[in-house]
C-alpha positions as CSV (number, residue, x, y, z in Angstrom):
1,X,-108.0,-6.5,139.2
2,X,-105.6,-6.0,136.3
3,X,-106.7,-6.2,132.7
4,X,-103.7,-7.8,131.2
5,X,-103.7,-11.6,131.2
6,X,-100.1,-12.0,132.5
7,X,-100.8,-9.5,135.3
8,X,-103.9,-11.5,136.3
9,X,-101.8,-14.6,136.5
10,X,-99.1,-12.9,138.6
11,X,-101.8,-11.8,141.1
12,X,-103.1,-15.3,141.4
13,X,-99.5,-16.7,141.8
14,X,-98.6,-14.1,144.4
15,X,-101.7,-14.9,146.4
16,X,-100.9,-18.6,146.3
17,X,-97.3,-18.0,147.4
18,X,-98.4,-15.7,150.2
19,X,-100.6,-18.5,151.6
20,X,-97.8,-21.0,151.3
21,X,-95.3,-18.7,153.0
22,X,-97.8,-17.9,155.8
23,X,-98.4,-21.6,156.4
24,X,-94.6,-22.4,156.6
25,X,-94.0,-19.5,158.9
26,X,-96.9,-20.6,161.2
27,X,-95.4,-24.1,161.3
28,X,-92.1,-22.7,162.4
29,X,-93.8,-20.6,165.1
30,X,-95.7,-23.7,166.4
31,X,-92.4,-25.6,166.7
32,X,-90.8,-22.7,168.5
33,X,-93.7,-22.5,171.0
34,X,-93.4,-26.3,171.6
35,X,-89.7,-25.8,172.1
36,X,-90.1,-23.0,174.6
37,X,-92.8,-24.9,176.5
38,X,-90.8,-28.1,176.8
39,X,-90.4,-29.3,180.3
40,X,-87.1,-31.2,180.1
41,X,-83.9,-31.0,178.1
42,X,-84.6,-34.3,176.2
43,X,-87.8,-32.8,174.7
44,X,-86.0,-29.6,173.8
45,X,-83.1,-31.4,172.2
46,X,-85.5,-33.5,170.1
47,X,-87.2,-30.3,168.8
48,X,-84.0,-28.4,168.2
49,X,-82.9,-30.1,164.9
50,X,-86.5,-29.8,163.5
51,X,-86.7,-26.1,164.5
52,X,-83.2,-25.5,162.9
53,X,-84.3,-27.2,159.7
54,X,-87.5,-25.2,159.5
55,X,-85.7,-21.9,160.0
56,X,-83.1,-22.8,157.4
57,X,-85.9,-23.6,154.9
58,X,-87.6,-20.3,155.6
59,X,-84.4,-18.4,155.1
60,X,-83.6,-20.3,151.9
61,X,-87.0,-19.4,150.4
62,X,-86.6,-15.7,151.5
63,X,-89.6,-15.9,153.8
64,X,-87.4,-14.6,156.6
65,X,-84.0,-12.9,156.5
66,X,-81.0,-15.3,156.8
67,X,-79.7,-13.3,159.7
68,X,-83.0,-13.6,161.5
69,X,-82.9,-17.4,161.0
70,X,-79.3,-17.5,162.3
71,X,-80.2,-15.4,165.4
72,X,-83.2,-17.5,166.3
73,X,-81.2,-20.8,165.9
74,X,-78.5,-19.4,168.2
75,X,-81.1,-18.3,170.8
76,X,-82.8,-21.6,170.8
77,X,-79.5,-23.5,171.1
78,X,-78.5,-21.3,174.0
79,X,-81.9,-21.9,175.6
80,X,-81.5,-25.7,175.2
81,X,-78.0,-25.6,176.7
82,X,-79.0,-23.5,179.7
83,X,-82.1,-25.6,180.3
84,X,-80.2,-27.9,182.7
85,X,-79.3,-24.9,184.8
86,X,-82.8,-23.7,185.0
87,X,-84.2,-27.1,185.9
88,X,-81.5,-27.6,188.6
89,X,-82.2,-24.2,190.1
90,X,-86.0,-24.9,190.1
91,X,-85.6,-28.2,192.0
92,X,-83.5,-26.7,194.8
93,X,-85.2,-25.8,198.0
94,X,-86.1,-22.1,198.2
95,X,-83.8,-20.0,200.4
96,X,-85.1,-19.0,203.7
97,X,-85.1,-15.3,204.2
98,X,-82.7,-14.1,206.9
99,X,-84.0,-11.8,209.6
100,X,-83.1,-8.2,208.9
101,X,-80.3,-6.7,210.9
102,X,-81.3,-4.1,213.5
103,X,-79.5,-0.8,213.0
104,X,-77.4,0.3,215.9
105,X,-78.1,3.7,217.5
106,X,-75.4,6.2,216.9
107,X,-73.0,6.8,219.7
108,X,-73.5,10.0,221.7
109,X,-70.6,12.4,221.5
110,X,-69.4,14.3,224.6
């Protein structure tokens, strides 16, 4: 622990900020998990603006890098847009495997 009064205050302030930053980051992670676990596109689209807002706030307060926030927003938007394709493919009937072709014996040469 520092001896100087202002240094003591700085240590307390940094601990307080660290706790606040960690809380904000965990909230964003929780929303991301909900988004990834959503079962239909409507739920995903409801969570997307909230997630985007959280990531922007984290970037603004320098909790995460702005490029990381932009990358994550882009990835989540892409996931939401491709969600329809995944659901459509999952509801289709599975393909029946075809019987393997039997290899022909090589022709005998004279």
